[in-house]
C-alpha positions in Angstrom: 169.9 60.3 59.4 167.4 62.8 61.0 163.8 61.8 61.4 161.4 64.7 61.5 158.0 64.0 63.0 154.9 66.2 63.1 153.3 66.8 66.4 150.5 64.5 65.5 152.9 61.7 64.6 154.7 62.1 68.0 151.3 62.1 69.7 150.3 58.8 67.9 153.6 57.3 68.9 153.0 58.2 72.5 149.5 56.8 72.4 151.0 53.6 70.9 153.6 53.4 73.7 150.9 53.8 76.3 148.6 51.2 74.7 151.5 48.7 74.9 152.1 49.4 78.6 155.2 51.5 78.0 154.0 54.4 80.2 157.5 55.9 80.8 158.2 56.1 77.1 154.8 57.5 76.4 155.2 60.0 79.2 158.5 61.1 77.9 157.2 61.7 74.4 154.1 63.6 75.7 156.3 65.8 77.8 158.5 66.5 74.7 155.3 67.4 72.8 154.2 69.9 75.5 157.7 71.4 75.6 157.6 71.9 71.8 153.9 72.7 71.4 152.3 73.8 74.8 148.9 74.3 73.1 148.5 70.7 71.9 145.4 69.8 73.9 145.4 66.1 73.4 148.8 65.7 74.8 147.5 67.5 77.9 144.6 65.0 78.0 147.0 62.0 77.9 149.2 63.5 80.5 146.1 64.0 82.7 145.2 60.4 82.2 148.7 59.2 83.2 148.8 61.5 86.3 145.3 60.6 87.4 145.3 56.8 86.9 148.9 55.8 87.0 150.8 58.3 89.1 147.8 59.4 91.2 149.1 63.0 91.2 145.6 64.6 91.3 146.7 68.2 91.2 148.8 67.7 88.0 146.1 65.6 86.5 143.6 68.4 87.1 145.9 70.9 85.6 146.3 68.9 82.4 142.6 68.0 82.1 141.6 71.7 82.7 144.2 72.9 80.1 142.9 70.4 77.6 139.3 71.6 78.2 140.4 75.2 77.8 142.4 74.6 74.6 140.0 72.2 72.9 136.5 72.5 74.5 135.0 70.4 71.7 137.2 67.3 72.6 134.6 65.0 74.3 136.9 62.3 75.8 138.4 64.7 78.3 135.2 65.5 80.1 134.5 62.1 81.6 137.9 61.7 83.2 138.1 65.3 84.3 134.6 65.1 85.9 135.6 61.7 87.5 138.6 63.4 89.1 136.7 66.4 90.5 133.9 64.1 91.8 136.5 61.9 93.5 138.0 65.0 95.1 134.5 66.4 96.0 135.1 69.8 94.3 131.5 71.0 94.0 132.1 74.2 92.0 134.2 72.3 89.4 131.6 69.5 89.2 128.9 72.0 88.2 131.1 73.8 85.7 132.6 70.8 84.0 129.3 68.8 83.9 127.4 71.8 82.4 130.0 72.1 79.6 130.2 68.4 79.1 126.4 68.0 78.6 126.5 70.5 75.8 129.5 69.0 74.0 128.7 66.7 71.0 130.2 63.2 71.4 130.3 63.2 75.2 128.9 60.1 76.9 125.9 61.8 78.6 124.9 58.7 80.5 128.4 58.6 82.1 128.3 62.4 83.0 124.9 62.0 84.6 126.0 58.9 86.4 129.0 60.8 87.8 126.7 63.6 88.9 124.6 61.0 90.7 127.7 59.7 92.4 128.7 63.2 93.5 125.3 63.9 95.1 125.3 60.4 96.6 128.6 61.1 98.3 127.1 64.4 99.5 124.2 62.4 100.9 121.7 64.4 98.8 119.7 61.3 98.0 117.0 63.0 95.9 119.4 64.7 93.6 121.5 61.5 93.3 118.4 59.5 92.5 117.3 62.1 89.9 120.7 62.0 88.1 120.9 58.3 88.2 117.4 58.1 86.6 118.4 60.5 83.9 121.6 58.5 83.3 119.4 55.3 83.0 117.3 57.0 80.3 120.5 58.0 78.3 122.5 54.7 78.6 122.9 52.4 75.6 125.6 50.0 76.8 124.5 46.9 78.7 127.3 47.0 81.3 126.8 50.7 82.0 123.0 50.1 82.4 123.7 47.4 85.0 126.0 49.8 86.9 123.4 52.5 86.9 120.7 50.1 88.0 123.0 49.1 90.9 123.4 52.7 91.8 119.7 53.3 91.7 119.1 50.3 94.1 121.9 51.5 96.4 120.5 55.0 96.7 116.9 53.8 97.2 118.2 51.5 100.0 120.1 54.4 101.6 116.9 56.5 101.4 114.9 53.7 103.0 117.5 53.3 105.8 117.4 57.1 106.4 113.6 57.2 106.9 112.5 57.8 110.4 110.7 54.9 112.0 107.6 55.5 114.0 106.7 53.0 116.7 103.2 52.8 118.2 102.5 51.0 121.4 99.2 49.3 121.5 97.5 47.6 124.4 
């Protein structure tokens, strides 16, 4: 008996396999989907997730995240992980492009995008920009755990700024 599945059914099957820790099965199904339907953006998203977080093949992950963004720019879930990848890799031009598009896409977690921008500039040692983005993220955040992380980031950058200040010593008699 032949079973015919729609692309969406195969996709949901792959997501189920991934959620139960069956990454190889999910990967196989997602690759089949891409072979049959190369323009199915969400399969590219899931492949990006696997390659970034499980396999740590950053070039392939970037390819799939970028393809997803190009095929379905209104899909909000992709932006956070794609931006996380390019921040991790220190790709300044991509950080600007992806974050700009993310911040105008409905459904994107703006606090997380701003937090990642803060992290990017903190890694670049641009303390003022980092602090500004962390403060914007703090104003957008609604989750308690995220708020705590952002508060920690604000404290960390302020401490770094304080450490970087020049000390002036006066000798008095």
